[in-house]
C-alpha positions as CSV (number, residue, x, y, z in Angstrom):
1,X,101.8,35.9,63.4
2,X,103.3,34.0,60.4
3,X,104.3,35.7,57.0
4,X,103.0,35.1,53.9
5,X,104.4,35.8,50.4
6,X,100.8,35.6,49.0
7,X,98.6,38.3,50.4
8,X,95.3,37.1,48.1
9,X,92.3,36.3,50.4
10,X,92.1,32.7,51.7
11,X,89.3,30.7,50.7
12,X,87.7,30.6,54.3
13,X,87.5,34.3,54.2
14,X,85.9,34.4,50.8
15,X,83.3,31.7,52.0
16,X,82.7,33.7,54.9
17,X,82.0,36.9,53.0
18,X,79.6,34.7,50.6
19,X,77.7,33.2,53.9
20,X,77.6,36.7,55.8
21,X,77.7,39.5,53.2
22,X,78.2,42.8,54.8
23,X,78.6,41.4,58.1
24,X,82.0,40.0,57.2
25,X,83.4,43.3,56.5
26,X,85.0,44.0,59.8
27,X,87.2,40.9,59.3
28,X,87.6,41.5,55.6
29,X,89.2,45.0,56.5
30,X,91.3,43.9,58.9
31,X,92.9,41.4,56.7
32,X,93.3,43.7,53.9
33,X,94.8,46.3,55.9
34,X,97.0,43.9,57.7
35,X,98.4,42.5,54.4
36,X,98.8,46.1,53.0
37,X,100.9,47.1,56.0
38,X,103.2,44.0,55.7
39,X,103.6,44.7,51.9
40,X,104.7,48.1,52.9
41,X,107.1,46.9,55.8
42,X,108.9,44.5,53.0
43,X,109.2,47.5,50.5
44,X,110.6,49.8,53.4
45,X,113.1,47.1,54.3
46,X,114.1,46.7,50.8
47,X,113.6,43.0,50.7
48,X,110.9,40.7,49.7
49,X,110.7,38.3,52.6
50,X,111.1,39.3,56.3
51,X,114.5,37.4,56.8
52,X,115.8,37.6,53.6
53,X,119.5,38.8,53.5
54,X,120.3,41.2,51.1
55,X,123.0,44.1,50.6
56,X,119.8,46.1,49.7
57,X,118.2,45.5,53.3
58,X,117.5,48.7,55.0
59,X,116.5,47.3,58.3
60,X,115.0,44.6,60.5
61,X,111.6,43.7,61.0
62,X,110.3,43.8,64.5
63,X,107.1,42.0,65.1
64,X,103.9,43.7,65.4
65,X,101.7,45.9,67.7
66,X,98.0,45.6,68.0
67,X,96.1,48.8,67.6
68,X,92.3,48.8,68.1
69,X,90.4,51.5,65.9
70,X,87.0,52.5,66.1
71,X,85.5,52.5,62.5
72,X,82.1,53.0,61.3
73,X,81.7,49.0,60.8
74,X,82.8,48.6,64.4
75,X,86.1,48.1,66.2
76,X,88.9,46.5,64.6
77,X,92.0,45.5,66.0
78,X,94.9,45.7,63.3
79,X,98.5,44.2,63.9
80,X,100.7,47.1,63.0
81,X,104.2,45.9,61.7
82,X,107.1,47.4,63.5
83,X,110.7,47.8,62.5
84,X,113.6,47.6,65.1
85,X,115.3,50.9,63.7
86,X,112.1,53.0,64.0
87,X,111.0,55.7,61.4
88,X,108.2,53.4,59.6
89,X,104.5,53.6,59.9
90,X,102.3,52.0,57.4
91,X,100.5,54.7,55.2
92,X,97.5,51.8,54.5
93,X,96.3,52.4,58.0
94,X,97.4,56.2,58.2
95,X,95.4,57.0,55.2
96,X,92.5,54.7,56.5
97,X,92.4,56.6,59.8
98,X,91.8,60.1,57.9
99,X,88.1,59.8,57.9
100,X,88.2,59.0,61.4
101,X,90.0,61.9,62.4
102,X,87.6,64.0,60.7
103,X,84.7,62.0,62.4
104,X,86.3,62.9,65.5
105,X,87.0,66.7,64.8
106,X,83.1,66.9,63.8
107,X,82.4,65.4,67.2
108,X,84.4,68.0,68.9
109,X,82.7,70.9,67.0
110,X,79.2,69.4,67.9
111,X,80.4,69.7,71.6
112,X,81.6,73.1,71.3
113,X,78.5,74.4,69.4
114,X,76.5,73.3,72.6
115,X,75.3,69.6,71.6
116,X,75.0,67.7,74.7
117,X,77.3,64.9,75.5
118,X,74.3,62.6,75.4
119,X,73.2,63.8,71.8
120,X,76.8,63.8,70.7
121,X,77.0,60.0,71.9
122,X,73.9,59.0,70.2
123,X,75.0,60.6,66.9
124,X,78.2,58.9,67.0
125,X,76.9,55.4,67.9
126,X,74.4,55.8,64.8
127,X,77.7,56.6,62.4
128,X,79.9,54.1,63.9
129,X,77.6,51.4,64.9
130,X,78.9,50.6,68.1
131,X,78.7,52.1,71.7
132,X,80.5,55.2,72.5
133,X,81.3,56.3,76.1
134,X,81.7,59.8,77.4
135,X,85.4,59.1,77.5
136,X,85.3,58.9,73.7
137,X,83.9,61.8,73.2
138,X,86.0,63.8,75.7
139,X,89.1,62.1,73.9
140,X,87.8,63.4,70.5
141,X,87.1,66.8,72.0
142,X,90.6,66.8,73.5
143,X,91.9,66.8,69.8
144,X,91.4,70.6,69.8
145,X,93.7,71.3,72.7
146,X,96.8,71.9,70.6
147,X,95.0,74.3,68.6
148,X,93.5,76.1,71.4
149,X,96.8,76.2,73.4
150,X,98.5,77.7,70.5
151,X,95.8,80.5,70.2
152,X,96.0,81.3,74.0
153,X,99.7,81.8,73.6
154,X,99.6,83.7,70.2
155,X,101.5,86.9,70.1
156,X,99.7,90.3,70.8
157,X,100.6,93.7,70.0
158,X,99.2,97.2,70.3
159,X,95.5,97.5,71.6
160,X,94.3,101.1,72.6
161,X,91.3,99.7,74.8
162,X,91.2,96.8,76.9
163,X,88.0,95.3,78.5
164,X,88.3,93.1,81.6
165,X,85.3,90.4,82.9
166,X,84.8,87.2,84.5
167,X,82.2,84.7,84.3
168,X,81.6,81.9,86.8
169,X,81.0,78.6,85.8
170,X,80.5,75.2,87.9
171,X,83.8,73.3,87.9
172,X,83.3,70.8,90.9
173,X,83.1,74.0,92.9
174,X,82.4,77.3,91.2
175,X,85.3,78.6,89.4
176,X,85.7,82.1,87.4
177,X,86.8,82.3,83.6
178,X,88.7,85.3,83.2
179,X,88.6,87.3,80.0
180,X,90.4,90.3,78.3
181,X,89.0,91.6,75.0
182,X,90.8,94.6,73.1
183,X,90.3,97.3,70.3
184,X,93.3,97.6,68.1
185,X,94.6,100.7,66.4
186,X,92.6,99.4,63.2
187,X,89.2,99.7,65.3
188,X,88.7,95.6,64.9
189,X,88.1,93.8,68.3
190,X,89.8,90.7,69.5
191,X,89.7,88.3,72.5
192,X,93.1,88.7,73.9
193,X,93.2,85.9,76.6
194,X,91.0,83.2,78.4
195,X,92.0,81.9,81.8
196,X,90.0,79.5,84.3
197,X,90.9,79.9,88.1
198,X,89.0,79.2,91.4
199,X,88.0,82.8,91.8
200,X,88.7,86.6,91.2
201,X,91.6,86.6,93.8
202,X,94.2,89.4,93.1
203,X,96.7,86.6,92.5
204,X,94.4,84.9,89.6
205,X,94.1,88.5,88.0
206,X,97.7,89.5,88.4
207,X,98.9,86.1,86.8
208,X,96.4,86.5,83.8
209,X,97.1,90.0,83.3
210,X,101.0,89.3,83.3
211,X,100.6,86.5,80.8
212,X,99.0,89.0,78.3
213,X,102.0,91.4,78.9
214,X,104.4,88.5,78.3
215,X,102.6,88.0,74.9
216,X,103.3,91.5,73.9
217,X,100.3,93.3,74.8
218,X,101.1,97.3,74.8
219,X,99.6,100.7,73.8
220,X,96.6,100.3,76.3
221,X,95.3,103.9,76.7
222,X,91.9,102.7,78.6
223,X,90.9,99.8,80.6
224,X,87.4,99.2,81.4
225,X,86.2,96.3,84.4
226,X,84.0,96.5,87.2
227,X,85.4,97.7,90.6
228,X,86.4,93.9,92.0
229,X,89.1,94.6,94.5
230,X,91.2,91.7,93.3
231,X,91.2,92.9,89.7
232,X,91.9,96.5,90.7
233,X,95.0,95.6,92.7
234,X,96.1,93.5,90.0
235,X,95.8,96.0,87.3
236,X,97.5,98.8,89.2
237,X,100.5,96.4,89.9
238,X,100.8,94.9,86.3
239,X,99.8,98.2,84.3
240,X,100.4,101.1,87.0
241,X,98.1,104.1,87.2
242,X,96.9,104.2,83.7
243,X,93.4,105.4,82.8
244,X,90.6,103.2,84.1
245,X,87.1,103.3,83.5
246,X,84.8,101.6,86.1
247,X,81.8,99.9,84.4
248,X,79.0,102.3,84.8
249,X,76.2,99.5,85.1
250,X,77.5,98.2,88.2
251,X,77.4,101.4,90.6
252,X,73.7,101.8,89.3
253,X,73.0,98.5,90.8
254,X,75.2,98.9,94.1
255,X,73.4,102.3,94.8
256,X,70.3,100.6,95.9
257,X,72.3,98.9,99.0
258,X,72.9,102.9,100.3
259,X,69.3,104.2,100.0
260,X,67.4,104.2,103.2
261,X,64.1,103.9,101.6
262,X,62.8,101.4,99.0
263,X,60.8,104.4,97.4
264,X,64.1,106.1,96.9
265,X,65.8,103.4,94.6
266,X,64.3,104.5,91.3
267,X,65.0,108.0,91.8
268,X,68.7,107.4,92.8
269,X,69.1,105.2,89.7
270,X,67.8,107.8,87.6
271,X,70.2,110.4,89.0
272,X,73.0,108.3,88.6
273,X,72.0,107.7,84.7
274,X,71.8,111.4,84.1
275,X,75.3,111.7,85.6
276,X,76.7,109.1,83.1
277,X,74.8,110.2,80.3
278,X,75.6,114.1,80.6
279,X,76.9,115.3,77.1
280,X,80.5,116.1,78.6
281,X,82.6,115.9,81.8
282,X,82.0,119.1,83.1
283,X,78.4,119.1,83.0
284,X,78.6,115.3,84.6
285,X,80.6,116.6,87.4
286,X,78.4,119.6,88.2
287,X,75.3,116.7,88.4
288,X,77.7,114.9,90.5
289,X,78.1,117.5,93.1
290,X,74.4,118.5,93.1
291,X,73.3,115.0,93.4
292,X,75.9,114.5,96.5
293,X,74.6,117.6,97.9
294,X,70.9,116.5,97.4
295,X,71.2,113.4,99.4
296,X,73.6,114.6,102.1
297,X,70.8,114.9,104.8
298,X,68.0,112.4,103.4
299,X,70.5,109.8,102.5
300,X,73.9,110.5,103.9
301,X,75.3,106.9,103.3
302,X,74.3,107.3,99.5
303,X,75.5,110.8,99.2
304,X,79.2,109.7,100.5
305,X,79.0,106.5,98.6
306,X,78.5,108.5,95.3
307,X,81.2,110.9,96.0
308,X,83.6,108.3,96.4
309,X,82.7,106.0,93.6
310,X,80.8,107.6,90.6
311,X,83.8,109.9,89.8
312,X,85.7,106.3,88.7
313,X,83.1,106.1,85.8
314,X,83.7,109.4,84.5
315,X,87.1,108.5,82.8
316,X,85.2,107.7,79.5
317,X,84.4,111.4,79.1
318,X,88.1,112.0,77.9
319,X,87.4,109.9,75.0
320,X,85.7,110.7,71.6
321,X,82.2,111.1,71.7
322,X,81.5,108.0,69.3
323,X,84.0,105.7,71.6
324,X,82.3,106.6,74.9
325,X,79.1,104.4,74.5
326,X,80.9,101.4,73.5
327,X,83.5,101.7,76.4
328,X,81.7,102.9,79.3
329,X,80.5,99.9,80.5
330,X,81.6,95.9,80.0
331,X,78.0,95.1,78.6
332,X,79.6,95.0,75.1
333,X,80.6,91.3,76.3
334,X,76.9,90.5,77.3
335,X,76.3,89.1,73.9
336,X,79.5,87.1,74.3
337,X,78.4,85.7,77.8
338,X,74.9,84.8,76.4
339,X,76.3,82.8,73.8
340,X,78.7,81.1,76.1
341,X,76.0,80.5,78.5
342,X,73.8,78.7,75.7
343,X,76.4,76.4,75.3
344,X,77.9,75.8,78.6
345,X,74.3,75.2,79.9
346,X,74.2,71.7,78.4
347,X,77.3,70.6,80.4
348,X,76.2,71.4,83.9
349,X,79.1,70.7,86.0
350,X,82.6,70.7,84.3
351,X,84.6,67.7,85.5
352,X,88.0,69.6,85.5
353,X,89.4,72.9,84.8
354,X,91.0,71.7,81.7
355,X,87.5,70.8,80.5
356,X,86.3,74.1,81.3
357,X,89.2,75.9,79.7
358,X,89.0,73.9,76.4
359,X,85.1,75.0,75.8
360,X,85.8,78.2,77.0
361,X,88.4,78.8,74.9
362,X,87.1,77.3,71.8
363,X,84.0,79.5,72.0
364,X,86.2,82.7,72.7
365,X,88.3,81.7,69.7
366,X,85.4,81.4,67.4
367,X,83.9,84.9,68.4
368,X,87.4,86.5,68.3
369,X,87.8,85.1,64.7
370,X,84.5,86.5,63.6
371,X,85.4,89.9,65.3
372,X,88.6,90.1,63.7
373,X,87.2,89.3,60.2
374,X,84.2,91.5,60.4
375,X,83.6,95.1,60.4
376,X,85.4,97.5,62.4
377,X,84.0,98.1,66.0
378,X,85.1,101.6,66.1
379,X,87.0,104.1,64.0
380,X,90.0,106.5,64.8
381,X,90.3,109.8,63.4
382,X,93.6,110.4,61.5
383,X,96.0,112.1,63.8
């Protein structure tokens, strides 16, 4: 490209605008921005001409690099001036791209809020006036990666109660999204961490829990989760023998596997609910003993299973009564999972674990922000 001292519009472009009107906007924008960028470089170098010798010169011009930008009037390829010493980038183009960055962030937010990729493309095409590929939308969504990574790595602190759960998503093959939530000393909830793995194997849970500790998680007085074997081993490895509450919902479902007759299922489930809803631990243990004896002959497998597994759901009785209902199951996360399900349903199958982690993190980051800014989940009496 040749250099020009005069950056006024050439007569042929004026004629083009007169002939084509708004259709000439892309070429007009290209010329104006290119001219502004060249002028910026000359000012940066401290000379009026590219090859001018002067004691005030602060560097050397080094040609141009093409940069294609999707704008709302179509794709435009600009010639970005370079300097040999580096440290220069024209503000004319930088400022012009701010609205495009805002548009990309809007696209990302649409996707995170559960708008399908096809709908996002349609909307973006109407705004930009050009075809937009799924890759373009994916790149726009990827703009959030730095923010989400910082959130996942943020320092933690003291959390009195911690709840662990997993949700399965389709990532080529089925993958598990591991999640930890906590309640701090101020009674507010927060999402402590999110991770995506191929399953709930012990090594995956252990790595996840170790990352929470490395980020400063401390002061845990109770953990609530289901009785998944891999999670249990990982929890004991990382946190030792601290108090654990088995989610009371799962035993009520699992008991049906041990009843000998279909008509006994409803009665067995009702007996388990009565144990878990007892007013205190002593009465719960008394009901458990009676129930175990009740089924010792008529349903011996159920009786043995109850004696072994139901005590794991009684730890919550050691907590203040107002806290028990909120911490005796992992059901508090069901509303979270419903919101996640609504937004991930439009995706279908995630192409990569990173794509799944991006959306899972964004949704949980939003939910955690609402929790932390809202009312306290529970209250602690002053010591």
